[in-house]
C-alpha positions as CSV (number, residue, x, y, z in Angstrom):
1,M,-72.6,-125.2,75.3
2,L,-73.0,-122.3,72.8
3,R,-74.1,-118.7,72.6
4,I,-75.5,-116.9,69.5
5,G,-74.8,-113.3,68.8
6,P,-77.7,-110.9,68.3
7,R,-77.3,-110.6,64.6
8,G,-77.0,-114.4,64.2
9,D,-73.6,-114.2,62.3
10,H,-71.5,-114.9,65.4
11,M,-71.5,-117.9,67.7
12,V,-69.4,-118.8,70.8
13,I,-69.0,-122.5,71.5
14,Y,-67.4,-124.2,74.5
15,V,-65.8,-127.6,74.0
16,K,-64.7,-129.8,76.9
17,E,-61.3,-131.4,76.2
18,G,-60.2,-133.6,79.1
19,K,-60.3,-131.3,82.1
20,R,-60.2,-128.1,80.0
21,L,-63.2,-126.1,78.8
22,L,-62.1,-124.3,75.7
23,R,-63.9,-121.3,74.1
24,F,-64.0,-120.7,70.4
25,N,-65.5,-117.8,68.4
26,L,-67.2,-118.7,65.1
27,Y,-68.1,-116.1,62.4
28,L,-70.0,-116.4,59.1
29,P,-67.7,-115.4,56.2
30,P,-68.7,-111.9,55.3
31,V,-70.3,-110.3,52.3
32,E,-68.5,-107.1,51.3
33,D,-70.2,-104.8,48.8
34,G,-72.3,-107.7,47.5
35,I,-69.3,-110.0,47.1
36,F,-68.9,-113.1,49.2
37,K,-65.5,-113.3,50.9
38,P,-64.8,-116.9,52.2
39,R,-62.6,-117.3,55.2
40,N,-62.0,-119.6,58.2
41,I,-65.1,-119.5,60.4
42,I,-63.1,-120.1,63.6
43,D,-61.1,-117.4,65.2
44,A,-58.4,-119.3,67.0
45,S,-54.7,-120.1,66.9
46,Y,-53.3,-123.5,65.9
47,K,-50.4,-125.2,67.6
48,F,-47.7,-127.1,65.6
49,I,-44.4,-127.8,67.3
50,G,-41.6,-129.5,65.4
51,S,-42.1,-132.2,62.8
52,K,-44.3,-135.3,62.8
53,T,-42.4,-138.1,64.3
54,P,-43.2,-141.8,64.9
55,S,-41.8,-141.6,68.5
56,H,-45.2,-140.8,69.9
57,P,-47.6,-143.1,67.9
58,S,-50.1,-143.2,70.8
59,K,-50.7,-139.5,70.5
60,Y,-51.7,-139.6,66.9
61,I,-55.4,-139.2,65.9
62,S,-56.8,-139.7,62.5
63,L,-59.4,-137.3,61.2
64,Y,-61.3,-137.4,57.9
65,I,-63.4,-134.8,56.2
66,D,-66.0,-136.4,54.0
67,I,-67.3,-133.8,51.5
68,S,-70.2,-136.1,50.5
69,S,-71.8,-135.4,53.9
70,T,-72.5,-132.4,56.0
71,Q,-72.7,-134.5,59.2
72,T,-69.7,-135.4,61.5
73,S,-69.3,-137.2,64.7
74,Q,-65.7,-135.9,65.2
75,A,-65.3,-133.4,68.0
76,D,-62.3,-131.8,66.1
77,V,-64.4,-130.9,63.1
78,I,-67.2,-128.3,62.7
79,V,-69.3,-128.1,59.5
80,L,-70.8,-124.9,58.1
81,A,-73.3,-126.5,55.7
82,N,-74.9,-125.3,52.4
83,L,-74.5,-121.5,52.8
84,K,-76.3,-120.1,49.7
85,R,-74.4,-117.2,48.1
86,G,-75.3,-116.1,44.6
87,D,-75.4,-119.2,42.3
88,W,-73.3,-121.2,44.7
89,L,-73.7,-123.4,47.8
90,Y,-70.7,-123.0,50.2
91,T,-69.8,-125.6,52.8
92,Q,-66.8,-125.4,55.2
93,Y,-65.3,-128.1,57.3
94,T,-63.2,-126.5,60.0
95,V,-60.6,-128.3,62.1
96,V,-61.0,-127.1,65.7
97,P,-57.6,-126.6,67.3
98,L,-58.2,-128.8,70.3
99,R,-54.7,-130.3,70.2
100,E,-51.2,-129.9,68.7
101,Q,-51.7,-130.3,65.0
102,R,-48.5,-132.4,64.4
103,F,-50.4,-135.4,65.9
104,V,-53.4,-134.9,63.6
105,L,-53.4,-137.1,60.5
106,L,-56.2,-135.8,58.2
107,S,-57.6,-137.0,54.9
108,V,-60.2,-135.4,52.7
109,I,-62.5,-138.0,51.0
110,N,-65.7,-138.4,49.1
111,S,-67.1,-141.6,50.5
112,A,-70.1,-141.6,48.1
113,Q,-67.7,-141.9,45.2
114,N,-65.2,-144.0,47.1
115,C,-62.2,-141.7,46.5
116,E,-59.6,-139.9,48.5
117,I,-58.9,-136.3,47.5
118,Y,-56.1,-135.2,49.9
119,R,-53.9,-136.6,52.7
120,T,-51.7,-134.5,55.0
121,A,-47.9,-134.7,54.7
122,D,-45.1,-133.9,57.2
123,D,-44.5,-130.3,58.3
124,L,-48.0,-129.0,57.4
125,F,-51.5,-129.2,58.7
126,V,-55.0,-128.4,57.5
127,T,-57.1,-125.6,59.0
128,H,-60.2,-125.9,56.9
129,V,-61.7,-127.4,53.7
130,E,-64.1,-125.4,51.5
131,V,-66.5,-126.9,49.0
132,F,-68.1,-124.7,46.3
133,E,-71.0,-126.2,44.5
134,H,-72.7,-124.4,41.6
135,V,-76.5,-124.7,41.9
136,T,-77.1,-124.9,38.1
137,H,-74.1,-126.4,36.6
138,Y,-72.2,-129.5,37.9
139,W,-69.2,-127.5,38.9
140,Q,-67.6,-128.4,42.2
141,Y,-64.4,-127.0,43.7
142,V,-62.6,-128.3,46.8
143,V,-60.1,-126.0,48.5
144,V,-57.8,-127.5,51.1
145,N,-56.4,-124.7,53.3
146,I,-53.1,-125.6,54.9
147,K,-50.3,-124.1,56.9
148,V,-46.8,-125.2,55.9
149,V,-43.9,-124.9,58.4
150,D,-41.4,-122.3,57.1
151,A,-38.2,-124.2,56.4
152,G,-36.3,-121.2,57.8
153,S,-37.9,-121.4,61.2
154,S,-36.3,-123.1,64.2
155,S,-37.4,-126.5,65.5
156,R,-38.8,-124.9,68.6
157,I,-40.6,-121.8,67.3
158,N,-42.2,-122.4,64.0
159,T,-43.6,-119.8,61.6
160,Y,-46.1,-120.8,58.9
161,I,-46.8,-120.1,55.3
162,D,-50.5,-120.2,54.2
163,A,-51.1,-122.3,51.2
164,K,-54.0,-123.9,49.3
165,R,-54.6,-127.1,47.3
166,L,-57.4,-126.8,44.7
167,Y,-59.3,-129.8,43.3
168,V,-61.9,-129.8,40.6
169,R,-64.5,-132.5,40.1
170,H,-64.7,-134.2,36.8
171,V,-67.1,-136.9,35.5
172,Q,-65.4,-139.7,33.6
173,E,-66.6,-143.1,32.3
174,Q,-65.2,-144.8,35.4
175,G,-66.9,-142.3,37.7
176,I,-66.1,-139.1,39.6
177,V,-62.5,-138.0,39.8
178,Y,-60.9,-135.0,41.4
179,F,-58.1,-133.3,39.5
180,D,-55.4,-131.3,41.4
181,V,-55.2,-128.0,39.5
182,T,-53.1,-126.2,42.2
183,D,-50.1,-125.8,39.9
184,E,-52.1,-125.0,36.8
185,D,-55.0,-122.6,37.1
186,L,-55.0,-121.8,40.9
187,S,-55.2,-118.0,40.7
188,L,-57.8,-118.1,37.9
189,H,-60.2,-120.4,39.8
190,L,-59.7,-118.7,43.2
191,E,-60.5,-115.3,41.6
192,M,-63.9,-116.7,40.6
193,I,-64.9,-118.7,43.7
194,Y,-63.5,-116.2,46.2
195,N,-65.4,-113.3,44.7
196,I,-68.9,-114.7,44.3
197,N,-71.5,-112.0,43.4
198,T,-74.4,-112.4,45.8
199,L,-76.6,-110.0,43.8
200,V,-77.5,-112.7,41.3
201,A,-80.0,-115.5,41.4
202,G,-82.3,-113.6,43.8
203,G,-79.5,-112.8,46.3
204,D,-79.8,-109.5,48.1
205,G,-76.2,-109.0,48.9
206,T,-76.8,-109.2,52.7
207,N,-75.4,-111.5,55.3
208,H,-78.5,-112.3,57.4
209,T,-78.1,-116.1,57.4
210,N,-78.3,-117.4,61.0
211,M,-75.5,-119.5,62.3
212,T,-77.9,-122.0,63.8
213,A,-79.4,-122.6,60.3
214,V,-76.2,-123.7,58.7
215,L,-74.0,-125.2,61.3
216,A,-74.3,-129.0,61.1
């Protein structure tokens, strides 16, 4: 079940998980003074208690985010697909916080190129994955947004540090590969893709795209 806001940039969805009916608010990332400002489309809190442990293997679920497709059959993932902003197409794969995240094992893949880009590790979880695709050039950036458990927090009440992993697509003789440039040019690349000018390529700087037109 869903409800659309009058401006089309806000959506409320209801997800049934077991006997619970959960409500989530979704928002299109805004355009501010003609500049696109990407952010998580879901307005909700994530739960992560303690570290991943093999003592509860039956509770684990495996999720994958396939950036070669804008379709998903996984209830834990929502896709905002091909949002045109300036010279870029923006797609976001958002993890819906239906469960405690320590039991979610997530990988980011490109199935069309048969490659794995990212896999979760202990003491962190993924909130959303962003894909920026230039409409003229062959540039593609993949940003994995994660929350890392603060080493100084207690085992019962965790605090988190927001972090990002950045991958850039490269074409080589053997095919497509994704280079992790997080420790090299992170700030330089993020400055570009997180400040996209919407007043180019026929953009009008507005944010009138309807949620129903872009949510896969």
